[in-house]
C-alpha positions in Angstrom: 51.9 37.7 -118.8 50.5 39.7 -116.0 49.8 38.0 -112.6 46.1 38.7 -112.8 45.8 37.1 -116.2 47.7 34.0 -114.9 45.4 33.9 -111.9 42.2 34.1 -114.1 43.6 31.4 -116.4 44.4 29.1 -113.4 40.8 29.7 -112.1 39.1 29.1 -115.5 41.1 25.8 -115.9 40.2 24.7 -112.3 36.5 25.6 -113.0 36.4 23.3 -116.0 38.1 20.5 -114.1 35.4 20.9 -111.3 32.7 21.0 -113.9 34.0 17.6 -115.3 33.4 16.1 -111.8 30.3 17.7 -110.5 28.6 19.2 -113.5 29.2 22.7 -114.9 25.8 23.8 -113.5 26.6 22.4 -110.0 30.2 23.8 -109.7 30.4 26.2 -106.7 32.8 29.1 -106.1 34.1 27.2 -103.1 34.9 24.1 -105.1 36.6 26.0 -107.8 38.6 28.2 -105.4 39.9 24.9 -103.6 40.9 23.4 -107.0 42.7 26.7 -108.0 44.2 27.2 -104.6 42.9 30.6 -104.3 40.2 32.3 -102.0 36.5 32.2 -103.1 36.7 36.0 -103.3 39.5 35.7 -105.9 37.2 33.6 -108.0 34.5 36.3 -107.7 37.0 39.1 -108.5 38.2 37.4 -111.7 34.9 35.7 -113.0 32.1 37.6 -111.3 28.8 36.1 -110.7 28.0 32.4 -110.8 26.2 32.8 -114.2 29.3 34.4 -115.6 31.4 31.6 -114.0 29.3 29.1 -115.9 29.7 31.1 -119.2 33.4 31.1 -118.7 33.4 27.3 -118.0 31.4 26.5 -121.2 33.5 28.9 -123.3 36.7 27.3 -122.1 35.3 23.8 -122.5 34.4 24.6 -126.2 37.8 26.1 -126.8 39.5 23.0 -125.3 37.0 20.6 -127.1 36.0 19.2 -123.7 33.2 16.9 -124.8 32.2 16.1 -121.2 31.5 19.5 -120.2 29.8 20.5 -123.5 27.6 17.5 -123.2 26.4 18.7 -119.8 25.7 22.1 -121.3 23.7 20.6 -124.2 21.7 18.5 -121.7 21.0 21.8 -119.7 20.1 23.8 -122.9 23.2 26.1 -122.5 23.2 28.6 -125.4 27.0 28.4 -125.8 27.0 24.7 -125.8 24.4 24.8 -128.5 26.7 27.0 -130.6 29.7 24.7 -130.2 31.1 23.2 -133.5 29.0 20.3 -134.9 31.9 17.8 -134.5 32.2 18.7 -130.7 28.5 18.5 -130.2 28.4 15.0 -131.8 31.3 13.9 -129.6 29.4 15.2 -126.5 26.2 13.5 -127.5 27.9 10.3 -128.2 29.5 10.4 -124.7 26.1 11.0 -123.2 24.6 8.0 -125.0 27.3 5.9 -123.6 
């Protein structure tokens, strides 16, 4: 795998971890870069704008069946979260209900 793909993967994984803690809509480029151990400019280079960063977070959360982050997206009305598999959305909603 090319270094650029490895770096992007590392950043996306870090972004999801940050989103689990602070919320996907509240994750910042600086928080993500710190978690991924890269410069903020590297996050921008690989993921682009913050709206695109949030799309990447949600898509990865769905791929990984991360109900915590998907639940945050559902609460925020995220279009990708709304398109998540029904079982994952149910898990997310159950987590939100406590």
